[in-house]
C-alpha positions in Angstrom: 51.2 10.4 35.2 50.8 13.2 32.5 51.4 15.8 35.2 54.6 14.1 36.3 55.9 13.9 32.7 55.2 17.6 32.2 57.1 18.5 35.4 60.0 16.3 34.3 60.0 17.9 30.8 59.9 21.4 32.3 62.9 20.6 34.6 64.9 19.2 31.6 64.0 22.4 29.6 65.2 24.7 32.4 68.4 22.6 32.7 69.0 22.9 28.9 68.4 26.7 29.0 70.9 27.0 31.9 73.5 25.0 30.0 72.9 27.2 26.9 73.4 30.3 29.0 76.7 28.9 30.4 77.8 28.0 26.9 77.1 31.5 25.7 79.1 32.9 28.6 82.0 30.6 27.7 81.8 31.6 24.1 81.8 35.3 25.1 84.9 34.6 27.2 86.9 33.5 24.2 86.8 37.0 22.8 89.2 39.3 24.7 88.8 43.1 24.1 91.6 45.5 24.6 90.9 48.5 26.9 92.0 51.0 24.3 92.4 51.3 20.5 96.0 51.0 19.3 98.8 48.9 17.8 100.0 45.6 19.4 103.5 46.2 20.6 104.6 43.2 22.6 102.7 40.0 21.8 103.4 37.2 24.2 100.7 34.8 23.0 100.2 32.8 19.8 97.1 31.4 18.1 96.0 28.1 19.7 97.7 28.7 23.1 95.6 28.3 26.2 95.8 31.1 28.8 94.9 31.4 32.5 93.7 34.3 34.5 96.4 36.8 35.1 98.4 35.9 31.9 99.9 38.9 30.1 98.9 38.6 26.5 100.2 41.7 24.8 100.9 45.4 25.1 98.8 47.9 23.2 100.3 51.2 22.2 97.6 53.9 21.5 97.8 55.8 18.2 96.0 58.9 19.7 96.7 61.1 22.7 100.5 61.4 21.8 102.4 63.8 23.9 106.1 64.8 24.5 107.9 64.9 27.8 110.8 67.4 27.6 113.3 67.5 30.4 114.3 71.1 30.8 117.0 72.4 33.0 115.8 74.2 36.1 117.4 77.4 34.8 115.1 77.3 31.7 111.8 77.3 33.7 111.7 80.8 35.0 109.4 82.1 32.2 107.7 78.9 31.2 104.1 78.2 32.0 101.2 76.1 30.8 99.6 77.1 27.6 102.7 78.5 25.8 103.3 77.6 22.2 105.9 74.8 21.5 107.7 73.8 18.3 108.7 70.1 18.1 111.2 68.6 15.7 111.1 64.8 15.6 114.6 63.3 14.9 113.0 60.5 12.8 111.3 63.1 10.5 113.7 66.1 10.3 111.8 67.8 7.4 108.7 68.3 9.5 107.9 70.5 12.5 105.1 69.8 14.9 103.3 72.4 17.0 102.0 71.9 20.5 101.3 73.6 23.9 102.9 73.2 27.3 100.4 71.1 29.2 102.0 70.9 32.6 105.3 71.2 34.5 106.2 68.5 36.9 106.0 69.5 40.6 109.6 68.3 41.2 112.7 67.4 39.3 113.0 64.0 37.7 115.6 62.8 40.3 113.1 63.3 43.1 110.9 60.6 41.5 113.7 58.2 40.9 114.0 54.8 42.7 116.9 56.1 44.8 116.7 59.9 45.0 120.0 61.5 45.6 120.7 62.7 49.1 123.7 65.1 49.1 125.8 64.8 52.3 126.5 67.9 54.4 129.5 69.7 53.1 129.0 68.8 49.5 128.8 72.2 47.9 128.8 71.0 44.2 125.8 72.5 42.6 124.2 70.2 40.0 121.6 71.6 37.6 118.5 69.5 37.8 116.1 68.6 35.0 112.3 69.0 35.3 109.9 67.1 33.1 107.5 69.3 31.1 104.5 67.6 29.4 103.7 69.0 25.9 100.4 68.1 24.1 100.7 68.1 20.3 98.3 69.6 17.9 96.9 66.8 15.7 98.7 66.6 12.4 97.4 64.1 9.7 100.9 63.9 8.2 102.0 62.0 11.3 99.0 59.6 11.7 100.5 56.3 12.9 104.1 57.5 12.5 104.9 58.9 15.9 105.9 56.2 18.3 106.6 56.3 22.1 110.3 56.6 22.8 111.3 58.7 19.7 113.7 61.5 20.4 112.7 65.1 19.7 114.0 68.6 20.0 111.7 71.1 21.6 111.5 74.9 21.5 109.1 76.8 23.8 108.0 80.4 23.1 108.4 82.0 26.5 107.8 85.5 25.3 104.1 85.2 24.5 101.1 83.2 25.4 99.3 84.0 22.2 98.9 82.3 18.8 101.2 84.9 17.2 104.5 83.5 16.0 107.3 84.7 18.3 110.9 83.5 18.6 111.3 80.2 20.3 113.9 80.6 23.0 114.0 77.8 25.6 115.3 74.5 24.1 115.4 71.0 25.4 117.4 68.3 23.6 116.5 65.6 26.0 112.9 64.8 25.1 110.8 61.8 24.3 107.4 61.1 22.7 105.0 59.3 25.1 101.6 57.7 24.6 98.6 58.4 26.8 97.2 55.3 28.6 99.6 52.6 27.4 97.9 49.4 28.3 98.6 45.8 28.8 96.0 43.2 27.9 95.7 40.6 30.7 93.3 37.7 31.0 91.0 38.3 33.9 89.1 35.5 35.7 85.5 35.0 34.6 82.8 36.2 37.1 82.0 32.6 38.0 85.7 32.0 38.9 85.8 34.9 41.2 83.2 33.6 43.6 
């Protein structure tokens, strides 16, 4: 009889430990971590709301890894290459000038990557100058911590005469530029491991 009571007590203990582990997992699932550090940009959820797997909760905009995408005319690219010094003037902060470097030049014009790329018919001899995206990484500047936002307009000047640190005249200009953010992320509720089975 004592042996039977001990087995029953052990079984109840194991059941209680399993319930405790499940409760700890459920508690851990109430905390949702963003994949990156940043600022909440588009919050679609409020405190107290219930969510399901796959629900978009918010967008997180990173505050680090800021870059500029400048759309240069194809006629301005002949002397441009990665590593060249760049001057950046942000329209929102006209009294300050940022410095950066050409990171990369897109392998094709922006229109080639559009949803409906243009297909000129035979006999159309009108020449249209294309624009090519150029990615520019910015040198960190503490004056702009938290101020630069994706989508801000900037004017860009690239020093195509030199690849060195020495100041040289900036010659190639692009007025059609925007600040971007590396790894913009959306926070979405994912199903728990037990739900995926």
